[in-house]
MARNUPA-200726 format. One record per residue (C-alpha): residue in one letter; x, y, z. Coordinates in nm, 2 decimals. Layout:
N
rest = A	xx = X	yy = Y	zz = Z
...
# end
This chain:
454
rest = M	xx = -0.16	yy = -6.80	zz = 3.31
rest = I	xx = 0.09	yy = -6.95	zz = 3.06
rest = S	xx = 0.39	yy = -6.73	zz = 2.97
rest = L	xx = 0.58	yy = -6.72	zz = 2.65
rest = I	xx = 0.96	yy = -6.64	zz = 2.65
rest = V	xx = 1.11	yy = -6.50	zz = 2.33
rest = G	xx = 1.46	yy = -6.63	zz = 2.39
rest = T	xx = 1.67	yy = -6.37	zz = 2.21
rest = H	xx = 1.73	yy = -6.00	zz = 2.25
rest = R	xx = 1.80	yy = -5.94	zz = 1.88
rest = P	xx = 1.57	yy = -5.67	zz = 1.75
rest = G	xx = 1.31	yy = -5.78	zz = 1.49
rest = S	xx = 1.40	yy = -6.15	zz = 1.54
rest = N	xx = 1.24	yy = -6.43	zz = 1.36
rest = S	xx = 1.17	yy = -6.58	zz = 1.71
rest = A	xx = 0.95	yy = -6.28	zz = 1.79
rest = K	xx = 0.77	yy = -6.33	zz = 1.46
rest = V	xx = 0.70	yy = -6.69	zz = 1.53
rest = A	xx = 0.60	yy = -6.60	zz = 1.89
rest = C	xx = 0.34	yy = -6.36	zz = 1.76
rest = H	xx = 0.17	yy = -6.64	zz = 1.57
rest = V	xx = 0.20	yy = -6.88	zz = 1.87
rest = A	xx = 0.04	yy = -6.62	zz = 2.09
rest = Q	xx = -0.25	yy = -6.59	zz = 1.85
rest = V	xx = -0.30	yy = -6.96	zz = 1.85
rest = Y	xx = -0.32	yy = -6.98	zz = 2.23
rest = A	xx = -0.56	yy = -6.68	zz = 2.24
rest = A	xx = -0.79	yy = -6.86	zz = 2.00
rest = L	xx = -0.78	yy = -7.16	zz = 2.23
rest = G	xx = -0.89	yy = -6.94	zz = 2.52
rest = E	xx = -0.55	yy = -6.92	zz = 2.68
rest = P	xx = -0.39	yy = -6.58	zz = 2.63
rest = L	xx = -0.02	yy = -6.57	zz = 2.69
rest = A	xx = 0.19	yy = -6.33	zz = 2.90
rest = V	xx = 0.48	yy = -6.25	zz = 2.66
rest = I	xx = 0.83	yy = -6.20	zz = 2.80
rest = D	xx = 1.04	yy = -6.06	zz = 2.51
rest = L	xx = 1.41	yy = -6.03	zz = 2.59
rest = A	xx = 1.44	yy = -5.77	zz = 2.31
rest = Q	xx = 1.23	yy = -5.54	zz = 2.52
rest = F	xx = 1.47	yy = -5.54	zz = 2.81
rest = P	xx = 1.69	yy = -5.24	zz = 2.87
rest = P	xx = 2.06	yy = -5.27	zz = 2.77
rest = D	xx = 2.19	yy = -5.31	zz = 3.13
rest = A	xx = 1.95	yy = -5.60	zz = 3.21
rest = F	xx = 2.22	yy = -5.86	zz = 3.15
rest = S	xx = 2.52	yy = -5.66	zz = 3.26
rest = A	xx = 2.76	yy = -5.80	zz = 3.52
rest = G	xx = 2.60	yy = -5.58	zz = 3.79
rest = A	xx = 2.26	yy = -5.73	zz = 3.72
rest = F	xx = 2.33	yy = -6.02	zz = 3.96
rest = G	xx = 2.36	yy = -5.77	zz = 4.25
rest = Q	xx = 2.08	yy = -5.54	zz = 4.15
rest = K	xx = 1.83	yy = -5.68	zz = 3.90
rest = S	xx = 1.66	yy = -5.43	zz = 3.67
rest = A	xx = 1.29	yy = -5.36	zz = 3.70
rest = A	xx = 1.23	yy = -5.54	zz = 3.37
rest = V	xx = 1.40	yy = -5.86	zz = 3.50
rest = E	xx = 1.21	yy = -5.84	zz = 3.84
rest = A	xx = 0.88	yy = -5.80	zz = 3.66
rest = A	xx = 0.96	yy = -6.09	zz = 3.42
rest = A	xx = 1.07	yy = -6.31	zz = 3.72
rest = N	xx = 0.74	yy = -6.24	zz = 3.89
rest = T	xx = 0.55	yy = -6.34	zz = 3.57
rest = V	xx = 0.75	yy = -6.66	zz = 3.55
rest = L	xx = 0.68	yy = -6.74	zz = 3.92
rest = Q	xx = 0.31	yy = -6.70	zz = 3.87
rest = S	xx = 0.29	yy = -6.89	zz = 3.54
rest = S	xx = 0.12	yy = -7.23	zz = 3.52
rest = G	xx = 0.34	yy = -7.31	zz = 3.22
rest = L	xx = 0.61	yy = -7.17	zz = 3.00
rest = V	xx = 0.64	yy = -7.17	zz = 2.62
rest = V	xx = 1.00	yy = -7.10	zz = 2.51
rest = I	xx = 1.08	yy = -7.00	zz = 2.16
rest = A	xx = 1.45	yy = -6.96	zz = 2.08
rest = P	xx = 1.68	yy = -6.96	zz = 1.78
rest = E	xx = 2.00	yy = -7.16	zz = 1.73
rest = Y	xx = 2.31	yy = -6.96	zz = 1.80
rest = N	xx = 2.65	yy = -7.12	zz = 1.75
rest = G	xx = 2.51	yy = -7.47	zz = 1.80
rest = S	xx = 2.32	yy = -7.38	zz = 2.12
rest = Y	xx = 2.08	yy = -7.10	zz = 2.23
rest = P	xx = 2.14	yy = -6.73	zz = 2.27
rest = G	xx = 2.35	yy = -6.60	zz = 2.56
rest = A	xx = 2.08	yy = -6.35	zz = 2.65
rest = L	xx = 1.84	yy = -6.64	zz = 2.73
rest = K	xx = 2.11	yy = -6.81	zz = 2.94
rest = A	xx = 2.17	yy = -6.48	zz = 3.13
rest = F	xx = 1.79	yy = -6.44	zz = 3.18
rest = I	xx = 1.77	yy = -6.80	zz = 3.32
rest = D	xx = 2.06	yy = -6.74	zz = 3.55
rest = L	xx = 1.89	yy = -6.43	zz = 3.69
rest = L	xx = 1.57	yy = -6.61	zz = 3.78
rest = P	xx = 1.52	yy = -6.74	zz = 4.14
rest = F	xx = 1.68	yy = -7.08	zz = 4.20
rest = P	xx = 1.53	yy = -7.34	zz = 4.22
rest = I	xx = 1.16	yy = -7.22	zz = 4.22
rest = A	xx = 1.15	yy = -7.05	zz = 3.88
rest = F	xx = 1.12	yy = -7.38	zz = 3.70
rest = E	xx = 1.05	yy = -7.63	zz = 3.98
rest = R	xx = 0.77	yy = -7.86	zz = 3.87
rest = R	xx = 0.66	yy = -7.60	zz = 3.61
rest = P	xx = 0.55	yy = -7.73	zz = 3.27
rest = V	xx = 0.75	yy = -7.61	zz = 2.97
rest = C	xx = 0.74	yy = -7.67	zz = 2.60
rest = F	xx = 0.99	yy = -7.56	zz = 2.33
rest = V	xx = 1.00	yy = -7.42	zz = 1.98
rest = G	xx = 1.34	yy = -7.41	zz = 1.82
rest = I	xx = 1.41	yy = -7.23	zz = 1.50
rest = A	xx = 1.71	yy = -7.20	zz = 1.27
rest = A	xx = 1.81	yy = -7.09	zz = 0.92
rest = G	xx = 1.98	yy = -7.42	zz = 0.86
rest = E	xx = 1.85	yy = -7.77	zz = 0.81
rest = W	xx = 1.85	yy = -7.88	zz = 1.18
rest = G	xx = 1.57	yy = -7.65	zz = 1.28
rest = G	xx = 1.69	yy = -7.56	zz = 1.63
rest = L	xx = 1.73	yy = -7.92	zz = 1.74
rest = R	xx = 2.05	yy = -7.84	zz = 1.93
rest = T	xx = 1.88	yy = -7.53	zz = 2.08
rest = V	xx = 1.59	yy = -7.74	zz = 2.22
rest = E	xx = 1.81	yy = -8.02	zz = 2.34
rest = H	xx = 2.04	yy = -7.79	zz = 2.53
rest = L	xx = 1.74	yy = -7.61	zz = 2.69
rest = Q	xx = 1.59	yy = -7.94	zz = 2.79
rest = G	xx = 1.90	yy = -8.02	zz = 2.98
rest = V	xx = 1.88	yy = -7.69	zz = 3.17
rest = F	xx = 1.51	yy = -7.71	zz = 3.24
rest = G	xx = 1.54	yy = -8.07	zz = 3.34
rest = Y	xx = 1.82	yy = -7.98	zz = 3.58
rest = R	xx = 1.58	yy = -7.73	zz = 3.73
rest = N	xx = 1.31	yy = -8.00	zz = 3.77
rest = A	xx = 1.07	yy = -7.86	zz = 3.51
rest = H	xx = 0.80	yy = -8.08	zz = 3.36
rest = V	xx = 0.92	yy = -8.10	zz = 2.99
rest = Y	xx = 0.64	yy = -8.14	zz = 2.74
rest = P	xx = 0.75	yy = -8.41	zz = 2.49
rest = D	xx = 0.60	yy = -8.26	zz = 2.18
rest = R	xx = 0.88	yy = -8.03	zz = 2.06
rest = I	xx = 0.88	yy = -7.81	zz = 1.74
rest = F	xx = 1.19	yy = -7.78	zz = 1.53
rest = V	xx = 1.17	yy = -7.52	zz = 1.25
rest = P	xx = 1.44	yy = -7.55	zz = 0.98
rest = G	xx = 1.49	yy = -7.29	zz = 0.70
rest = I	xx = 1.30	yy = -7.03	zz = 0.89
rest = Y	xx = 1.34	yy = -6.76	zz = 0.62
rest = S	xx = 1.14	yy = -6.97	zz = 0.38
rest = K	xx = 0.85	yy = -7.01	zz = 0.62
rest = L	xx = 0.78	yy = -6.64	zz = 0.69
rest = G	xx = 0.61	yy = -6.39	zz = 0.46
rest = A	xx = 0.72	yy = -6.03	zz = 0.41
rest = D	xx = 0.49	yy = -5.92	zz = 0.69
rest = G	xx = 0.64	yy = -6.18	zz = 0.93
rest = S	xx = 0.35	yy = -6.42	zz = 0.92
rest = I	xx = 0.40	yy = -6.79	zz = 0.89
rest = T	xx = 0.33	yy = -6.91	zz = 0.54
rest = D	xx = 0.40	yy = -7.28	zz = 0.59
rest = T	xx = 0.07	yy = -7.46	zz = 0.66
rest = A	xx = 0.24	yy = -7.77	zz = 0.80
rest = L	xx = 0.42	yy = -7.56	zz = 1.06
rest = V	xx = 0.09	yy = -7.38	zz = 1.15
rest = G	xx = -0.07	yy = -7.72	zz = 1.21
rest = R	xx = 0.22	yy = -7.83	zz = 1.43
rest = I	xx = 0.20	yy = -7.52	zz = 1.64
rest = E	xx = -0.18	yy = -7.56	zz = 1.68
rest = R	xx = -0.13	yy = -7.93	zz = 1.78
rest = Q	xx = 0.14	yy = -7.85	zz = 2.03
rest = A	xx = -0.06	yy = -7.56	zz = 2.18
rest = A	xx = -0.37	yy = -7.77	zz = 2.24
rest = G	xx = -0.17	yy = -8.05	zz = 2.39
rest = F	xx = 0.04	yy = -7.83	zz = 2.61
rest = I	xx = -0.27	yy = -7.66	zz = 2.75
rest = R	xx = -0.41	yy = -8.00	zz = 2.85
rest = F	xx = -0.07	yy = -8.10	zz = 2.99
rest = V	xx = -0.06	yy = -7.78	zz = 3.21
rest = R	xx = -0.41	yy = -7.84	zz = 3.34
rest = S	xx = -0.34	yy = -8.20	zz = 3.43
rest = L	xx = -0.06	yy = -8.11	zz = 3.67
rest = L	xx = -0.06	yy = -7.96	zz = 4.02
rest = P	xx = 0.04	yy = -7.59	zz = 4.03
rest = A	xx = 0.41	yy = -7.52	zz = 4.06
rest = P	xx = 0.52	yy = -7.47	zz = 4.42
rest = S	xx = 0.60	yy = -7.10	zz = 4.36
rest = I	xx = 0.26	yy = -7.01	zz = 4.23
rest = D	xx = 0.08	yy = -6.80	zz = 4.50
rest = R	xx = -0.28	yy = -6.93	zz = 4.48
rest = T	xx = -0.42	yy = -6.66	zz = 4.72
rest = G	xx = -0.59	yy = -6.34	zz = 4.64
rest = V	xx = -0.80	yy = -6.07	zz = 4.81
rest = C	xx = -1.17	yy = -6.00	zz = 4.74
rest = S	xx = -1.16	yy = -5.64	zz = 4.61
rest = W	xx = -1.48	yy = -5.54	zz = 4.79
rest = S	xx = -1.31	yy = -5.63	zz = 5.12
rest = L	xx = -1.09	yy = -5.32	zz = 5.08
rest = Q	xx = -1.39	yy = -5.09	zz = 5.01
rest = P	xx = -1.21	yy = -4.90	zz = 4.73
rest = G	xx = -1.37	yy = -4.61	zz = 4.54
rest = S	xx = -1.14	yy = -4.65	zz = 4.23
rest = A	xx = -0.89	yy = -4.87	zz = 4.06
rest = V	xx = -0.60	yy = -4.66	zz = 4.20
rest = E	xx = -0.74	yy = -4.68	zz = 4.55
rest = L	xx = -0.78	yy = -5.06	zz = 4.52
rest = L	xx = -0.42	yy = -5.11	zz = 4.42
rest = E	xx = -0.30	yy = -4.88	zz = 4.70
rest = R	xx = -0.50	yy = -5.07	zz = 4.97
rest = L	xx = -0.41	yy = -5.41	zz = 4.83
rest = S	xx = -0.04	yy = -5.33	zz = 4.87
rest = G	xx = -0.10	yy = -5.31	zz = 5.25
rest = T	xx = -0.22	yy = -5.67	zz = 5.27
rest = G	xx = 0.09	yy = -5.85	zz = 5.14
rest = V	xx = -0.12	yy = -6.02	zz = 4.87
rest = R	xx = -0.07	yy = -5.96	zz = 4.50
rest = A	xx = -0.38	yy = -6.11	zz = 4.34
rest = L	xx = -0.75	yy = -6.02	zz = 4.33
rest = Q	xx = -1.10	yy = -6.14	zz = 4.30
rest = L	xx = -1.24	yy = -5.83	zz = 4.13
rest = H	xx = -1.59	yy = -5.70	zz = 4.19
rest = L	xx = -1.73	yy = -5.63	zz = 3.84
rest = D	xx = -2.03	yy = -5.42	zz = 3.92
rest = P	xx = -1.83	yy = -5.10	zz = 4.00
rest = L	xx = -1.66	yy = -5.13	zz = 3.66
rest = R	xx = -1.99	yy = -5.15	zz = 3.49
rest = E	xx = -2.15	yy = -4.87	zz = 3.69
rest = S	xx = -1.86	yy = -4.63	zz = 3.74
rest = G	xx = -1.64	yy = -4.67	zz = 3.44
rest = A	xx = -1.44	yy = -4.36	zz = 3.48
rest = A	xx = -1.31	yy = -4.44	zz = 3.83
rest = W	xx = -1.22	yy = -4.79	zz = 3.72
rest = S	xx = -1.08	yy = -4.72	zz = 3.38
rest = G	xx = -0.75	yy = -4.90	zz = 3.32
rest = V	xx = -0.78	yy = -5.14	zz = 3.61
rest = A	xx = -0.63	yy = -5.42	zz = 3.41
rest = Q	xx = -0.33	yy = -5.21	zz = 3.30
rest = L	xx = -0.27	yy = -5.09	zz = 3.66
rest = C	xx = -0.28	yy = -5.45	zz = 3.79
rest = A	xx = -0.03	yy = -5.56	zz = 3.52
rest = A	xx = 0.20	yy = -5.27	zz = 3.59
rest = R	xx = 0.21	yy = -5.36	zz = 3.96
rest = G	xx = 0.24	yy = -5.73	zz = 3.91
rest = V	xx = -0.11	yy = -5.80	zz = 4.05
rest = R	xx = -0.31	yy = -6.09	zz = 3.90
rest = I	xx = -0.69	yy = -6.08	zz = 3.85
rest = L	xx = -0.79	yy = -6.43	zz = 3.95
rest = S	xx = -1.17	yy = -6.42	zz = 3.90
rest = G	xx = -1.47	yy = -6.18	zz = 3.91
rest = M	xx = -1.77	yy = -6.13	zz = 4.14
rest = M	xx = -2.11	yy = -5.98	zz = 4.08
rest = T	xx = -2.41	yy = -5.90	zz = 4.30
rest = C	xx = -2.78	yy = -5.89	zz = 4.24
rest = L	xx = -3.00	yy = -5.58	zz = 4.26
rest = G	xx = -3.19	yy = -5.50	zz = 4.58
rest = E	xx = -3.02	yy = -5.75	zz = 4.81
rest = D	xx = -3.09	yy = -5.66	zz = 5.17
rest = Y	xx = -2.86	yy = -5.82	zz = 5.43
rest = A	xx = -3.03	yy = -5.64	zz = 5.73
rest = S	xx = -3.14	yy = -5.98	zz = 5.86
rest = L	xx = -3.18	yy = -6.34	zz = 5.76
rest = D	xx = -3.54	yy = -6.28	zz = 5.68
rest = T	xx = -3.47	yy = -5.99	zz = 5.45
rest = I	xx = -3.20	yy = -6.16	zz = 5.25
rest = R	xx = -3.41	yy = -6.47	zz = 5.22
rest = V	xx = -3.67	yy = -6.26	zz = 5.03
rest = T	xx = -3.43	yy = -6.02	zz = 4.84
rest = G	xx = -3.12	yy = -6.23	zz = 4.78
rest = G	xx = -2.98	yy = -6.35	zz = 4.44
rest = V	xx = -3.21	yy = -6.42	zz = 4.15
rest = V	xx = -3.51	yy = -6.51	zz = 4.36
rest = P	xx = -3.71	yy = -6.18	zz = 4.34
rest = D	xx = -3.93	yy = -6.15	zz = 4.03
rest = G	xx = -3.91	yy = -5.77	zz = 4.02
rest = T	xx = -3.53	yy = -5.76	zz = 3.97
rest = W	xx = -3.48	yy = -6.07	zz = 3.76
rest = E	xx = -3.48	yy = -5.91	zz = 3.41
rest = Q	xx = -3.25	yy = -5.63	zz = 3.50
rest = N	xx = -3.02	yy = -5.87	zz = 3.69
rest = L	xx = -2.99	yy = -6.08	zz = 3.37
rest = R	xx = -2.90	yy = -5.77	zz = 3.17
rest = N	xx = -2.64	yy = -5.68	zz = 3.42
rest = F	xx = -2.50	yy = -6.03	zz = 3.42
rest = G	xx = -2.46	yy = -6.01	zz = 3.04
rest = A	xx = -2.26	yy = -5.68	zz = 3.07
rest = N	xx = -2.05	yy = -5.83	zz = 3.35
rest = A	xx = -1.98	yy = -6.14	zz = 3.13
rest = R	xx = -1.85	yy = -5.91	zz = 2.86
rest = L	xx = -1.63	yy = -5.72	zz = 3.11
rest = A	xx = -1.49	yy = -6.05	zz = 3.23
rest = V	xx = -1.39	yy = -6.15	zz = 2.88
rest = A	xx = -1.22	yy = -5.82	zz = 2.82
rest = L	xx = -1.03	yy = -5.86	zz = 3.15
rest = G	xx = -0.92	yy = -6.22	zz = 3.07
rest = I	xx = -1.12	yy = -6.35	zz = 3.36
rest = K	xx = -1.25	yy = -6.71	zz = 3.33
rest = L	xx = -1.46	yy = -6.75	zz = 3.65
rest = V	xx = -1.73	yy = -6.52	zz = 3.80
rest = T	xx = -1.91	yy = -6.58	zz = 4.13
rest = L	xx = -2.23	yy = -6.47	zz = 4.29
rest = H	xx = -2.49	yy = -6.55	zz = 4.55
rest = A	xx = -2.78	yy = -6.73	zz = 4.38
rest = G	xx = -3.02	yy = -6.68	zz = 4.67
rest = F	xx = -3.19	yy = -6.92	zz = 4.91
rest = L	xx = -3.25	yy = -7.25	zz = 4.73
rest = P	xx = -3.58	yy = -7.43	zz = 4.82
rest = H	xx = -3.51	yy = -7.77	zz = 4.98
rest = D	xx = -3.83	yy = -7.93	zz = 4.85
rest = E	xx = -3.82	yy = -8.00	zz = 4.47
rest = S	xx = -4.20	yy = -8.00	zz = 4.46
rest = D	xx = -4.20	yy = -7.64	zz = 4.57
rest = P	xx = -4.28	yy = -7.42	zz = 4.26
rest = A	xx = -4.00	yy = -7.19	zz = 4.36
rest = F	xx = -3.75	yy = -7.47	zz = 4.30
rest = A	xx = -3.83	yy = -7.50	zz = 3.93
rest = K	xx = -3.83	yy = -7.12	zz = 3.89
rest = L	xx = -3.49	yy = -7.09	zz = 4.05
rest = L	xx = -3.34	yy = -7.39	zz = 3.87
rest = A	xx = -3.45	yy = -7.23	zz = 3.53
rest = R	xx = -3.31	yy = -6.89	zz = 3.63
rest = I	xx = -2.97	yy = -7.03	zz = 3.74
rest = A	xx = -2.95	yy = -7.24	zz = 3.43
rest = A	xx = -3.01	yy = -6.93	zz = 3.22
rest = V	xx = -2.73	yy = -6.76	zz = 3.40
rest = A	xx = -2.49	yy = -7.05	zz = 3.35
rest = D	xx = -2.58	yy = -7.07	zz = 2.98
rest = L	xx = -2.53	yy = -6.70	zz = 2.94
rest = F	xx = -2.18	yy = -6.73	zz = 3.08
rest = A	xx = -2.11	yy = -7.04	zz = 2.88
rest = S	xx = -2.19	yy = -6.85	zz = 2.57
rest = H	xx = -1.90	yy = -6.62	zz = 2.65
rest = G	xx = -1.66	yy = -6.91	zz = 2.73
rest = L	xx = -1.69	yy = -6.84	zz = 3.11
rest = S	xx = -1.75	yy = -7.04	zz = 3.42
rest = I	xx = -1.99	yy = -6.94	zz = 3.70
rest = A	xx = -1.98	yy = -7.04	zz = 4.07
rest = F	xx = -2.25	yy = -6.99	zz = 4.33
rest = E	xx = -2.14	yy = -6.91	zz = 4.68
rest = T	xx = -2.22	yy = -7.14	zz = 4.97
rest = G	xx = -2.39	yy = -7.06	zz = 5.30
rest = Q	xx = -2.76	yy = -7.00	zz = 5.24
rest = E	xx = -2.84	yy = -7.37	zz = 5.23
rest = D	xx = -2.68	yy = -7.69	zz = 5.37
rest = A	xx = -2.43	yy = -7.88	zz = 5.16
rest = P	xx = -2.66	yy = -8.18	zz = 5.07
rest = S	xx = -2.92	yy = -7.94	zz = 4.94
rest = L	xx = -2.67	yy = -7.75	zz = 4.73
rest = A	xx = -2.52	yy = -8.07	zz = 4.60
rest = S	xx = -2.87	yy = -8.20	zz = 4.50
rest = F	xx = -2.94	yy = -7.87	zz = 4.32
rest = M	xx = -2.61	yy = -7.87	zz = 4.13
rest = T	xx = -2.68	yy = -8.22	zz = 4.02
rest = R	xx = -3.02	yy = -8.12	zz = 3.89
rest = L	xx = -2.86	yy = -7.80	zz = 3.73
rest = N	xx = -2.62	yy = -8.02	zz = 3.53
rest = R	xx = -2.41	yy = -7.75	zz = 3.37
rest = A	xx = -2.04	yy = -7.82	zz = 3.30
rest = N	xx = -1.95	yy = -7.45	zz = 3.35
rest = A	xx = -2.13	yy = -7.41	zz = 3.68
rest = G	xx = -1.97	yy = -7.48	zz = 4.01
rest = V	xx = -1.94	yy = -7.36	zz = 4.37
rest = N	xx = -1.75	yy = -7.08	zz = 4.54
rest = F	xx = -1.70	yy = -7.24	zz = 4.88
rest = D	xx = -1.70	yy = -7.00	zz = 5.18
rest = P	xx = -1.65	yy = -7.19	zz = 5.52
rest = A	xx = -1.75	yy = -6.88	zz = 5.72
rest = N	xx = -2.09	yy = -6.86	zz = 5.55
rest = M	xx = -2.17	yy = -7.21	zz = 5.66
rest = I	xx = -2.12	yy = -7.08	zz = 6.01
rest = L	xx = -2.28	yy = -6.74	zz = 5.97
rest = Y	xx = -2.60	yy = -6.90	zz = 5.82
rest = D	xx = -2.57	yy = -7.20	zz = 6.07
rest = K	xx = -2.58	yy = -7.45	zz = 5.78
rest = G	xx = -2.35	yy = -7.72	zz = 5.91
rest = D	xx = -1.98	yy = -7.81	zz = 5.95
rest = P	xx = -1.76	yy = -7.64	zz = 5.69
rest = V	xx = -1.51	yy = -7.93	zz = 5.66
rest = A	xx = -1.79	yy = -8.19	zz = 5.61
rest = A	xx = -1.96	yy = -7.95	zz = 5.36
rest = L	xx = -1.63	yy = -7.91	zz = 5.17
rest = R	xx = -1.61	yy = -8.29	zz = 5.12
rest = T	xx = -1.97	yy = -8.31	zz = 5.01
rest = L	xx = -1.94	yy = -8.03	zz = 4.75
rest = A	xx = -1.60	yy = -8.14	zz = 4.63
rest = P	xx = -1.70	yy = -8.22	zz = 4.27
rest = W	xx = -1.83	yy = -7.87	zz = 4.22
rest = I	xx = -1.58	yy = -7.65	zz = 4.40
rest = R	xx = -1.41	yy = -7.40	zz = 4.17
rest = Q	xx = -1.28	yy = -7.14	zz = 4.42
rest = V	xx = -1.26	yy = -7.10	zz = 4.80
rest = H	xx = -1.31	yy = -6.79	zz = 5.01
rest = L	xx = -1.09	yy = -6.76	zz = 5.32
rest = K	xx = -1.31	yy = -6.61	zz = 5.58
rest = D	xx = -1.38	yy = -6.70	zz = 5.95
rest = A	xx = -1.68	yy = -6.67	zz = 6.18
rest = N	xx = -1.84	yy = -6.76	zz = 6.51
rest = R	xx = -2.18	yy = -6.93	zz = 6.51
rest = T	xx = -2.47	yy = -6.74	zz = 6.65
rest = R	xx = -2.61	yy = -6.82	zz = 7.00
rest = I	xx = -2.95	yy = -6.68	zz = 6.90
rest = P	xx = -3.14	yy = -6.90	zz = 6.64
rest = G	xx = -3.26	yy = -6.70	zz = 6.34
rest = T	xx = -2.98	yy = -6.44	zz = 6.36
rest = W	xx = -2.65	yy = -6.39	zz = 6.20
rest = G	xx = -2.33	yy = -6.53	zz = 6.34
rest = E	xx = -2.03	yy = -6.30	zz = 6.37
rest = E	xx = -1.76	yy = -6.27	zz = 6.11
rest = V	xx = -1.41	yy = -6.25	zz = 6.26
rest = V	xx = -1.05	yy = -6.23	zz = 6.14
rest = V	xx = -0.92	yy = -6.56	zz = 5.98
rest = G	xx = -0.77	yy = -6.78	zz = 6.25
rest = T	xx = -0.98	yy = -6.64	zz = 6.54
rest = G	xx = -1.31	yy = -6.80	zz = 6.47
rest = E	xx = -1.47	yy = -7.15	zz = 6.46
rest = V	xx = -1.34	yy = -7.27	zz = 6.12
rest = D	xx = -1.10	yy = -7.56	zz = 6.19
rest = W	xx = -0.84	yy = -7.44	zz = 5.95
rest = P	xx = -0.59	yy = -7.73	zz = 5.98
rest = S	xx = -0.87	yy = -7.98	zz = 5.91
rest = F	xx = -1.01	yy = -7.75	zz = 5.64
rest = F	xx = -0.68	yy = -7.75	zz = 5.45
rest = R	xx = -0.63	yy = -8.12	zz = 5.50
rest = A	xx = -0.97	yy = -8.16	zz = 5.33
rest = L	xx = -0.86	yy = -7.94	zz = 5.05
rest = R	xx = -0.56	yy = -8.16	zz = 5.00
rest = D	xx = -0.77	yy = -8.47	zz = 5.02
rest = I	xx = -1.01	yy = -8.35	zz = 4.74
rest = D	xx = -0.71	yy = -8.24	zz = 4.53
rest = F	xx = -0.84	yy = -7.88	zz = 4.51
rest = R	xx = -0.63	yy = -7.68	zz = 4.26
rest = G	xx = -0.82	yy = -7.35	zz = 4.24
rest = H	xx = -0.76	yy = -7.01	zz = 4.40
rest = L	xx = -0.82	yy = -6.91	zz = 4.76
rest = C	xx = -0.94	yy = -6.55	zz = 4.82
rest = F	xx = -0.93	yy = -6.37	zz = 5.15
rest = E	xx = -1.26	yy = -6.20	zz = 5.23
rest = R	xx = -1.33	yy = -5.96	zz = 5.51
rest = E	xx = -1.67	yy = -5.79	zz = 5.53
rest = A	xx = -1.67	yy = -5.65	zz = 5.88
rest = G	xx = -1.45	yy = -5.43	zz = 6.09
rest = N	xx = -1.28	yy = -5.10	zz = 6.04
rest = Q	xx = -0.92	yy = -5.22	zz = 5.98
rest = R	xx = -0.96	yy = -5.43	zz = 5.67
rest = M	xx = -0.60	yy = -5.41	zz = 5.55
rest = A	xx = -0.46	yy = -5.51	zz = 5.88
rest = D	xx = -0.71	yy = -5.80	zz = 5.92
rest = L	xx = -0.63	yy = -5.93	zz = 5.57
rest = E	xx = -0.26	yy = -5.91	zz = 5.63
rest = A	xx = -0.31	yy = -6.10	zz = 5.96
rest = A	xx = -0.51	yy = -6.36	zz = 5.76
rest = R	xx = -0.23	yy = -6.40	zz = 5.51
rest = R	xx = 0.03	yy = -6.46	zz = 5.78
rest = F	xx = -0.20	yy = -6.71	zz = 5.95
rest = I	xx = -0.26	yy = -6.91	zz = 5.64
rest = A	xx = 0.11	yy = -6.90	zz = 5.55
rest = D	xx = 0.19	yy = -7.07	zz = 5.88
rest = L	xx = -0.03	yy = -7.36	zz = 5.79
rest = K	xx = 0.19	yy = -7.42	zz = 5.48
rest = Y	xx = -0.09	yy = -7.52	zz = 5.25
# end
């Protein structure tokens, strides 16, 4: 998530008008912006007492900044510098983590001929002092009144081109860097909390100490009333939606034999309806701003000469292509085959938007090898990781036992070392599918992982 800061609290400012256009450019590039407009803050947000007791608006904005992969700052020139409200806002943000190793780009505007040059240069000094990564392509806008139409839109085609060029370059810049230290990369799988509605989900999530979600999309599609407004509820509570998940019809996890027959896109009887459901879920993901959706594809045949291999390859390719048509990525969860088999399958699939959702516990539950070795084998395709733990079965042909993270057979220190070695930059989502104290188990998992300092 990239955030845009409108750096003045003047109502109806030209900065806000330019910001509106900038936000549209980023949205068109597939990177919607979270907008922080200082003009929307209450009058007491920058009072002397704000340093002792921050307003709810400042707290919410600070949380947004801390979870932002990059910042776009648009500010006007005031008295040879930038507005005092922006300085006050910066002073109220947590030090030093608000800008520490966080990418930032600038747009300076002015009525005069220097186009916010002094604004941007002063801001660069502040952000540089706070160890931000400053993007070098800056935009200076002189004579701002001559570049805006009566409706506030930008009429200068050269300026439009500069904004589009900066936006495309800044997105690449952000994606090339490691996440800022303050970004919390962990979330909770919504189905782990067994919620019946959006409100219940947010209430239960609050008991885990985690403020991000991988969201199960099927309930939204099937029970719209109970899940209406989930995105707005998440935004109001500062909860990020990291990714989506979907299931296939008729999956029976009663035993390894039943899930082998009924799992994923393998059964012919449910394939057409599953594909229709996937299309609806893809549209939901787009509406929610989700970029990645995961699922279990089903057991993959190991022998490429098996007719089932070609059938499954064609079906998974169709799913990947469906999601690509919506600008989305898809990731298939590990566990039901060993890592070399999945790597071979992904190589044959050859879809840029298709990857792997790596679950170390599933490797143990299905008895499919060492999770750390599998992680290294599948590194080129890993898009997201589930944090789940398990003990291997002692009876061949049966399930292992899922347990609380940190109490099972996953070697978490080695696992996290491997994540660092492969330069994994994605999200890590806690999953708990057993037990009757899910919130407590997930909170314990959060504490355990925090102690590993990954």
